[in-house]
C-alpha positions in Angstrom: -13.7 255.3 96.7 -15.3 256.1 93.2 -15.0 252.4 92.2 -16.6 251.3 95.5 -19.6 253.7 95.0 -20.1 252.6 91.4 -19.8 248.9 92.4 -22.4 249.4 95.2 -24.8 251.2 92.9 -24.5 248.5 90.2 -24.9 245.7 92.8 -28.1 247.4 94.3 -29.5 247.8 90.8 -28.9 244.1 90.0 -30.7 243.1 93.2 -33.7 245.3 92.4 -34.1 243.7 89.0 -33.5 240.0 89.7 -30.8 237.6 91.0 -29.5 236.9 87.5 -30.1 240.1 85.6 -27.4 242.7 85.1 -28.0 246.4 84.3 -28.0 247.5 80.7 -24.2 248.2 80.6 -23.5 244.5 81.5 -25.9 242.6 79.3 -23.3 241.5 76.8 -21.8 239.2 79.5 -24.8 236.9 79.8 -27.1 237.2 76.8 -27.7 238.9 73.4 -29.7 241.7 72.0 -32.1 242.3 69.1 -33.9 245.3 67.6 -36.9 245.6 65.4 -40.6 245.9 65.3 -43.3 244.1 67.3 -45.4 241.9 65.0 -47.4 240.3 67.8 -47.5 240.4 71.6 -49.4 238.6 74.3 -49.1 238.0 78.0 -46.5 235.2 77.5 -44.8 235.8 74.2 -43.7 238.5 71.7 -42.9 238.1 68.0 -40.4 240.6 66.7 -39.4 241.4 63.1 -35.7 242.4 63.3 -34.4 245.2 61.0 -32.8 242.6 58.7 -36.2 240.8 58.2 -35.6 237.9 60.5 -38.6 237.0 62.7 -38.1 235.8 66.3 -40.6 234.7 68.9 -39.6 235.0 72.5 -41.0 234.4 75.9 -41.0 236.9 78.8 -38.8 236.1 81.8 -40.7 236.4 85.2 -38.7 239.4 86.3 -38.4 241.1 82.9 -38.0 244.9 82.9 -40.1 247.1 80.6 -39.5 250.7 79.5 -40.9 253.1 76.9 -38.8 256.2 76.2 -36.8 255.4 79.3 -39.8 255.3 81.6 -40.7 252.1 83.4 -44.0 250.6 82.1 -45.9 247.4 82.1 -45.9 244.8 79.4 -49.5 245.8 78.4 -48.2 249.2 77.3 -46.4 247.7 74.2 -48.4 247.6 71.0 -47.9 245.9 67.6 -45.8 248.0 65.2 -43.7 249.6 68.0 -40.0 249.7 67.6 -38.2 247.8 70.4 -34.8 247.1 71.8 -34.6 243.7 73.6 -32.0 242.0 75.7 -32.6 238.3 76.0 -31.2 235.3 77.9 -31.7 232.3 75.7 -35.3 232.6 74.4 -36.4 234.7 77.3 -36.8 238.5 77.2 -35.2 240.0 80.4 -35.2 243.7 79.3 -37.3 245.5 76.6 -37.5 249.1 75.8 -39.9 250.6 73.2 -40.2 254.0 71.6 -43.7 255.5 71.6 -45.2 257.2 68.6 -45.5 260.4 70.7 -41.8 260.6 71.3 -39.7 263.1 69.4 -38.6 261.7 66.1 -41.8 259.8 65.3 -42.4 259.6 61.6 -46.1 260.2 60.7 -47.7 258.6 57.6 -46.2 260.3 54.6 -42.8 260.7 56.3 -39.7 258.8 55.2 -37.0 256.6 56.4 -33.6 256.0 54.8 -31.2 253.1 55.6 -27.6 253.0 54.5 -24.0 253.3 55.4 -22.4 256.6 56.4 -19.9 257.5 53.7 -18.9 261.0 54.8 -19.5 263.3 57.8 -18.7 267.0 57.5 -20.0 269.0 60.4 -23.8 268.9 60.1 -23.8 267.2 56.7 -24.0 263.4 56.4 -23.7 261.5 53.2 -25.1 258.0 53.2 -24.8 255.2 50.7 -28.2 253.4 50.2 -28.7 249.7 49.4 -29.3 250.7 45.8 -25.7 252.1 45.6 -27.0 255.7 45.3 -25.7 258.4 47.6 -27.8 261.0 49.4 -26.9 264.0 51.5 -28.8 265.0 54.6 -28.4 267.4 57.5 -28.5 267.3 61.3 -29.8 270.0 63.6 -29.4 270.6 67.3 -32.8 268.8 67.7 -31.7 265.6 65.9 -32.0 262.6 68.3 -29.4 259.8 68.1 -30.1 256.3 69.4 -27.7 253.4 69.8 -28.6 250.1 71.5 -31.8 251.8 72.6 -30.1 254.7 74.4 -29.6 258.4 73.6 -26.0 259.1 72.6 -24.2 262.3 71.4 -24.2 262.9 67.7 -20.4 262.8 67.9 -20.7 259.0 68.5 -21.3 258.6 64.7 -18.5 257.2 62.5 -18.0 256.9 58.8 -18.8 253.3 58.0 -21.7 253.0 60.5 -24.9 251.5 59.4 -27.8 253.9 60.2 -31.5 254.5 59.7 -32.4 258.1 59.3 -35.9 259.3 60.1 -37.6 262.5 58.8 -40.7 264.4 60.0 -41.6 265.3 56.5 -41.3 263.4 53.3 -39.5 266.1 51.3 -37.2 267.2 54.2 -33.4 266.8 54.2 -33.3 267.6 58.0 -32.8 264.4 60.0 -35.2 264.0 63.0 -33.8 260.9 64.4 -30.7 258.6 63.7 -30.7 255.0 64.8 -27.1 253.6 64.8 -26.5 249.9 64.5 -24.7 248.7 67.6 -21.1 247.5 67.8 -21.9 244.5 65.6 -20.9 246.9 62.7 -17.3 246.8 63.9 -14.8 244.4 62.4 -14.1 241.8 65.0 -11.1 240.2 63.2 -9.2 239.8 59.9 -8.4 236.2 59.1 -6.6 234.5 56.3 -6.4 230.8 55.4 -6.4 228.3 52.6 -9.9 227.7 51.1 -10.8 224.0 51.4 -14.5 223.8 50.8 -17.6 226.0 50.2 -21.0 224.8 51.1 -23.4 227.0 49.2 -26.5 225.4 50.8 -25.5 226.5 54.3 -23.4 229.5 53.3 -20.3 228.1 55.0 -16.7 228.0 54.0 -13.9 225.8 55.4 -10.3 227.2 55.7 -7.1 225.4 56.7 -3.9 227.0 58.1 -6.0 229.8 59.6 -4.3 232.9 60.9 -5.5 236.2 62.5 -4.0 239.7 61.9 -2.8 240.8 65.4 -0.1 243.3 66.4 0.8 243.9 62.7 1.5 240.2 61.9 -0.4 237.0 61.0 -0.6 234.7 64.0 -1.8 231.1 64.0 -5.2 230.5 65.6 -6.5 227.2 64.1 -5.6 224.4 61.9 -9.0 224.1 60.2 -12.1 226.4 60.9 -15.5 227.0 59.4 -16.9 230.5 58.8 -20.4 231.6 58.0 -21.0 234.0 55.1 -23.4 236.9 55.9 -26.3 237.4 53.5 -24.7 240.5 52.1 -21.1 239.3 51.9 -19.0 240.8 49.1 -16.5 238.3 47.6 -13.8 239.3 45.1 -10.7 238.1 43.3 -8.4 240.6 41.5 -11.0 243.2 41.8 -13.8 241.2 40.2 -16.9 239.9 42.0 -17.0 236.2 42.8 -20.4 234.6 43.3 -20.7 232.3 46.3 -21.6 229.3 44.2 -18.3 229.7 42.3 -16.1 229.6 45.5 -15.6 225.9 45.0 -13.4 226.6 42.0 -10.9 228.6 44.2 -10.1 225.6 46.4 -6.4 225.8 47.5 -6.3 229.5 47.2 -5.6 231.9 50.1 -8.6 233.9 51.2 -8.7 237.1 53.4 -11.8 237.5 55.6 -13.2 240.6 57.4 -15.4 239.2 60.1 -18.0 240.8 62.3 -19.7 239.5 65.4 -23.4 238.6 64.8 -25.1 237.8 68.1 -22.0 235.8 69.3 -21.2 234.2 66.0 -18.6 235.2 63.4 -19.9 236.3 60.0 -17.9 237.1 56.9 -18.8 240.5 55.4 -15.9 240.9 53.0 -13.7 238.3 51.4 -10.8 238.6 49.0 -9.1 235.7 47.2 -5.3 236.3 46.9 -4.2 236.4 43.3 -0.4 236.2 43.4 1.9 236.7 46.3 1.6 238.7 49.6 3.5 241.7 50.8 2.7 243.5 54.1 3.6 247.2 54.1 3.1 249.8 57.0 3.5 253.5 56.3 1.9 256.9 55.7 -0.3 257.5 52.7 1.1 260.6 51.1 -1.2 260.9 48.1 -4.2 259.1 46.5 -4.8 259.0 42.7 -8.5 258.3 42.4 -8.4 258.2 38.6 -5.9 255.4 38.4 -6.8 253.8 41.8 -3.5 254.0 43.5 -2.0 255.0 46.9 1.4 256.7 47.1 3.2 256.1 50.3 5.7 258.4 51.9 8.4 255.9 50.8 7.3 256.7 47.2 6.0 253.2 46.8 2.8 253.0 44.7 0.1 250.4 45.5 -3.0 250.0 43.5 -6.5 249.4 44.8 -9.7 248.2 43.2 -13.4 247.6 44.0 -12.5 244.4 45.9 -10.0 246.1 48.3 -11.2 245.9 51.9 -10.8 249.4 53.6 -11.0 249.5 57.3 -11.1 252.7 59.3 -12.1 253.2 63.0 -12.7 249.5 63.2 -15.3 249.6 60.4 -15.5 248.6 56.8 -15.7 251.9 54.8 -15.9 253.1 51.3 -12.6 253.8 49.5 -13.5 257.5 49.4 -13.4 257.6 53.2 -9.6 257.2 53.1 -7.6 260.5 53.2 -4.0 261.4 52.4 -1.8 261.8 55.5 -3.3 258.6 57.1 -1.1 255.9 58.5 -2.0 252.4 57.3 -1.1 248.7 57.3 -1.5 247.4 53.8 -1.7 243.7 52.8 -0.7 243.8 49.1 -1.0 241.2 46.4 1.3 241.1 43.4 4.6 240.4 41.7 7.4 242.3 39.9 6.7 245.6 41.7 3.1 245.7 40.6 1.1 245.4 43.8 -2.6 245.7 44.6 -4.0 246.2 48.0 -6.3 243.4 49.3 -6.6 245.1 52.7 -6.0 248.7 53.8 -6.2 249.0 57.6 -6.1 252.7 58.7 -4.4 253.2 62.0 -5.6 256.7 62.7 -7.7 257.5 65.8 -8.4 260.8 67.5 -10.4 262.2 70.4 -13.0 263.4 67.8 -14.6 260.9 65.5 -15.5 263.3 62.8 -16.1 267.0 61.9 -19.3 266.8 64.0 -17.3 266.6 67.2 -15.8 269.7 68.9 -14.1 268.1 71.9 -10.8 269.1 73.4 -8.4 267.9 76.0 -6.5 270.7 77.9 -4.0 270.7 80.8 -2.8 273.6 82.9 -2.7 275.5 86.1 -6.0 276.4 87.8 -5.6 280.2 88.3 -9.1 281.0 89.4 -12.3 279.1 90.2 -15.7 280.6 90.8 -19.2 279.0 90.9 -19.5 278.1 87.3 -16.2 278.9 85.6 -12.5 278.6 85.9 -9.5 280.3 84.5 -6.7 278.2 83.2 -3.2 279.7 82.8 0.0 278.4 81.1 -2.2 275.8 79.5 -1.7 273.1 76.8 -4.1 271.6 74.2 -3.8 268.1 72.8 -3.6 268.9 69.1 -3.1 266.0 66.6 -1.7 263.8 69.4 0.8 266.3 70.7 0.6 268.8 73.5 0.7 272.4 72.2 1.5 275.1 74.7 -0.3 278.5 74.9 0.6 281.7 76.8 -2.2 283.7 78.5 -5.4 282.5 80.1 -8.3 280.4 79.0 -11.8 280.6 80.5 -13.8 277.4 80.7 -17.3 276.7 82.1 -18.8 273.9 84.2 -22.1 272.9 85.7 -23.8 270.2 87.8 -23.4 267.7 85.0 -19.6 268.2 84.9 -17.6 265.3 86.5 -15.0 266.5 89.0 -12.2 264.2 90.3 -9.5 264.6 92.8 -6.5 262.6 91.7 -4.7 262.9 95.0 -7.5 261.4 97.1 -8.8 259.2 94.2 -12.4 260.4 94.7 -15.1 262.2 92.9 -15.9 265.6 94.3 -19.0 267.9 94.0 -19.2 271.1 92.1 -19.4 273.0 95.4 -16.2 271.3 96.7 -14.5 272.2 93.5 -15.1 275.9 93.6 -15.1 276.4 97.4 -11.9 274.4 98.4 -8.3 275.4 97.8 -7.8 274.1 94.3 -7.0 277.6 93.1 -5.7 280.3 95.4 -4.1 283.8 95.4 -0.6 282.6 96.0 0.6 286.1 97.0 -2.0 286.3 99.8 -1.2 285.9 103.5 -3.7 283.1 103.8 -2.0 281.1 101.1 1.5 281.8 102.4 0.5 280.9 106.0 -1.0 277.6 104.9 1.6 276.9 102.2 -1.1 276.7 99.5 -0.4 276.7 95.8 -2.6 276.4 92.7 -3.4 272.9 91.6 -3.2 271.6 88.0 -5.7 269.8 86.0 -6.8 267.9 82.9 -10.0 269.1 81.3 -12.0 267.3 78.7 -14.4 269.8 77.1 -17.1 270.2 74.5 -16.3 273.6 73.1 -15.7 275.7 76.3 -17.9 273.6 78.5 -16.1 271.1 80.8 -17.4 267.6 80.5 -14.8 266.2 83.1 -11.9 267.6 85.0 -9.3 265.8 87.1 -7.1 267.8 89.4 -3.7 267.2 91.1 -1.2 269.2 93.1 1.7 269.0 90.6 1.8 269.1 86.9 2.8 266.0 85.0 5.6 266.1 82.5 3.6 266.3 79.4 6.7 265.7 77.2 7.1 262.3 78.8 3.6 261.2 77.9 2.7 259.0 75.0 -0.5 258.6 73.0 -1.4 255.0 72.5 -4.3 253.5 70.5 -5.4 249.9 70.1 -8.0 247.3 70.9 -8.8 246.1 74.4 -7.8 242.4 74.8 -8.6 242.2 78.5 -9.4 244.1 81.7 -8.2 242.9 85.1 -7.9 244.0 88.7 -4.2 243.4 89.3 -3.4 243.2 93.1 -0.2 245.2 92.4 -1.1 247.8 89.8 -4.9 248.1 90.2 -7.2 248.1 87.2 -5.0 247.2 84.2 -5.8 247.0 80.5 -4.0 244.8 77.9 -4.3 246.4 74.5 -3.5 244.5 71.3 -2.9 246.0 67.8 -1.4 249.0 69.7 0.2 252.0 68.1 2.2 254.8 69.7 2.2 258.3 68.1 5.7 259.4 67.1 6.2 263.2 67.0 9.6 262.8 65.3 8.2 260.6 62.5 4.8 262.3 62.5 3.0 258.9 62.3 1.6 256.0 64.3 4.2 253.4 65.1 2.8 249.8 65.4 3.7 247.7 68.4 4.7 244.1 67.8 3.4 243.0 71.3 0.3 243.9 73.3 0.7 246.9 75.7 -0.4 246.9 79.3 -1.5 250.1 81.0 -2.9 250.9 84.4 -6.1 253.0 84.5 -6.3 252.9 88.3 -5.8 256.7 88.4 -7.4 257.5 85.1 -10.6 259.1 83.9 -12.3 256.9 81.4 -14.6 258.7 78.8 -17.0 257.1 76.4 -19.7 258.9 74.3 -18.9 262.2 76.0 -19.4 261.0 79.6 -17.3 259.4 82.3 -17.7 255.7 82.7 -16.5 253.0 85.1 -13.7 250.6 84.1 -16.4 247.9 84.5 -18.0 249.3 81.3 -14.9 248.6 79.2 -15.2 245.5 77.1 -12.7 243.3 75.2 -12.9 244.5 71.5 -13.3 248.2 72.5 -11.1 250.6 70.7 -9.2 252.9 73.1 -7.2 256.1 72.8 -5.0 256.7 75.9 -2.7 259.4 77.1 -0.2 257.6 79.3 2.9 258.3 81.3 4.7 255.0 80.5 2.6 252.3 82.4 0.1 254.7 84.0 -2.7 256.1 81.8 -4.0 259.6 82.6 -7.0 259.9 80.3 -8.6 257.0 78.4 -11.1 257.4 75.6 -13.2 254.4 74.7 -14.2 254.7 71.1 
C-alpha cells in the first residue's frame, strides 16, 4: 500500500510539472545538474559560472520550475550574483532553485568563505584541508545549515573526504553558518587498471589497454582498449613521486591504477598511480599505523608501506591518509618485491549507521511494553552496536512525534501516530481484555536520533536477531521481481563476521529483498524508487530478506 501511495504521489507531481519532467529525486535519470552563480539572466537564457569556474549558457524550458529557498517563484525573481542549483535536460533548464540573500547563512560583505576537503570530523569540530594545503579547524552549531544538491540535509550527512564550502557570518568567526556539500560526484565511481598506451596532453586524455575494474575484491575485464579523461586537479604519482601529465608518455607500457569519479555523466581521473614492480592484493584488518615510517601493520603481522602517492578510499571517497584508523578492515593493492611492499591503493571496507562523531543515531529492537501519545517503553531490548546486537535488561523510554514514520510490517502499510498509540500494539497482557481477545505485545525496530524515534516498524513476533547478518556494499541494480518483490543486487559486498571481528568480502554480488524493509537515507524514510545504482548501502538482513536498509 505504501509503495502505491508514493507512486501515485510521484505520478501526480510529474503531471503537474510537465509530461517529461520528473521530481527532484528522479532527475538523474534524464538529465544533469550544475551549481554556481548567476552571471547574467534574461527572459530566454541564463549564464552561470559553476563553482569550478566553468561558464555555461542555457535556455529555459517552457515548463521550467523555479524556486527560491524552497518557495515557488517566477523567473524574474532571480538576480545576477545569486547562487543557484540547476537541473537541465540537454541545454534547457527544467528546474532551478536559488538562495536569497535574506536566507539564513547569507554572507554579508566582510564575511568569509572557505573551500576544501573535510579531513576530520569530531563531534562539532570539522578540520578541512584548503587548496593551499593548509588545514583549518571550524565548529558547527545547532543553527548551522547544511545544503546538498540544493536541499537541506542533516549535518550527519557529512563524511570525511567530502568537498565543501563553509560560509561564516563574520570574517573572524570560527562558527560555521552554512555548509554546502558537493553532490555525489565526489564519490569514487570505480577503480580501474590497465596498460598505458598513450597520453594526449593537449586534450588531457590517456589510453589504456587490457582494462580491468576492481569489483567484488578482484580485477574483472571490462574493455580491451579505453580512453579516460584526466580531471584538471588529477594527482599522478609513481613510487611516491609526482608525475607531471606531460611526462606520462615516458611510462608507456606500464600498468596504471585509476580512481575515477563521475563528472556530469563522464568518467574523470582524480588519482592515478603507476605500478613500479609487481602487484599483490591483500585483504585484512589494519592493527597499527606507524605514521613516522609510513607503514601499516596488519593483523597477520604483515607490514605494508604507504607514501604520498597511495590512494586511500573510505566511505567511497578519496581521503587523506590521516583519515585512516587502526582496527579498520581494508583491501590493499600493494606494489613491491622481496617482501618490501608499498600500497598503491588502500580501500577501507568499514561502514556504519553513523557517518562520523557528529551522528548520534541508533537502531534498537525489542518488545513494546507501553505506548502513550508521545512516548513508548521498550523492554527486553537490543541495540545494534558495532554491527552486532547487544542485549539489555530493563526498560528504555523513547519519544515520537508527528514527524516520526510508523510502519506495520504485518499489513505492509504506513500508519498514523494516533493509530500507533491507540491500537493494540502494546497491551497489559494480564488484563481480562487482553486475555479475552488473545492479545500480546508487539515487537519493533526503532531507528532513533538520540532518544527521538525517526522511524519505527512493528510486527507481532520478534525476529531471531542472532540469525541476522549485516551486509554493506554498492547498489548494482534495483528491480521489481514478480516473485520476491523489490530486490537489490549489491556488488563489492561484505558481511560482518562476529567471530573474526571483521568484514568478510564476498566474491559474488549479493541479492536481497527490501519488499518488507524500511529504507532510510539522510535521517528520513525514502521509497525504493529513490535508491540509485552506485549508492552505498548498509543492510540488516535475515538471509535474503532485508529488515532495515541504510542508504549512505
